[in-house]
N, C-alpha and C positions, 0 to 999 in steps of 0.2 A: 320673650315668653311672658305672657300675662299670668298673674296669679289666679288660682281657682276662685270663683265667686265667694265660696264659703270659707276661704282660708283664714280670714281674720276671726270669724266665729269659732273655727276649730282651735285657733291659737288661744282665744279668750277662754274657751272651755277647758283646754289643756292647762292653762294657768290656774284656773280654779281647782282642778283636780290635784295638781302638784302642791299648791299652797294649802289644800285641805288634807294633804297626806294620803291621798287615794289615787295614785297614778294607775293607769290601766295599760299603757303601752311603753313605759320607760321605767327607769330605776327610781324616779322621783327626786333626783338630785336637783338642787336649786341652780341649775345651769341652763344656758341657752340650748346646749346640745340636747339635754333631757327634755326641755320644753318643745323643741322642734320634733323630737322623736314622739313625744306624747301627742302632739298635734298632727303628726304624720305629714309634716312639711319639710322641705329641705332647710338646712340651717341658714343658708343665705337669705331665706325668706325673712328671717328675723334680723339678720345683720345688714341687709340691704333694702328690702322693700318695706318692712314694718318696724322700723327703728322705734317708733312710738310705743309699740307693744313690748318690745324688748326692754325699753327704759321703764315702762310701767311695771313690768314683771319684777325688775330689780328694785324698783321703788317700793313695791308691795312687800318684797322679801325683807327689805331694811325696816319698813314701818312696823313689821311684826317682831322686830328685835332679832331677826335672824341674819346670818351672814351668808351670802351666796357661796356655794361650794367652790366656785372658781377663785373667789377671794381668799377662802380658807387655804386652798392649795398654794396660792401665790404667797400668802403670809408664811406658810411653812417653808416654802422655797427660799424666801428672804432670810428666815432664821438660819437655814442650812448654809446659805451663801455667806452670811455674816460669820458663822463658825469657821467655814473654810478660809475666809479672808483672814480671820484672826490666826489660824494655824499657819497660813502663808506668811503673815507678818512676823510671827515668831521664828519660822524657819529662815526667812530672809535676814532677820537680825542675827541669828546664829551663824549664818553663812558669812555675813559681813565681819563678824568677830573672828571667824576662822580665817578669812582672807588676811585680816590684820596680823594674826599670829603667823601665818605662812609667810607673809612678806618679811616679818622680823627674822624668821628662821632662814629664809633665802639670803637675806642681807648678812646674817652672821656666818653662814656657810661661805658666802662670797669672800668675806674678810679672811676667814680661815684659809680658804683656797689660795688667796693672794699671798698670805704669809708662808704657806707651804711651798708655793712656787718660788717665792723669794729665797727661801732656805735651800731649795734644790739648786738654784742658780749660783749659789756661793760655792766656791771650790772646796773649802774646808768644812763642808756640811756633814753633819752626822746622819743625815737622812739619805738613804740609798734606795734606788729603784730596784725592786725585786723582779727577777725574771718571771715572765708569765708562763703559765702551763697551758698546753693545748686542751681544748675541751674534749672530754672522753668520747663524744659522738662525732667529732669532727675528724675528717681524714686529711692528712697532709699531702 
């Protein structure tokens, strides 16, 4: 599919309108999506056919000291992901500490269990096995 003959002109005009803050067909965001909408062209016209215009648009945005909206969103997402990573790191540290404590408890209980089994095996043991009582909901 070949581009419309006036496509580049429409994109340039749309760039001017967006950069002047007077969009007519889009929300005026400093993004390729808004530029494509403003120029009434498919987005892939800017990402595949007219890369020079896309790069020129972003260069003009940066030269005016502005940051493209897509970059702002990405920076916000980076901040959020760093916060989540810090939370995950703290949780992982706590879980490792908990595992260490649980290993110690299991070891202590294993030692006590061995001692009790040893005491049970001795004939003169003061430890006695108590009879078990049936569960109230269980039938015999």
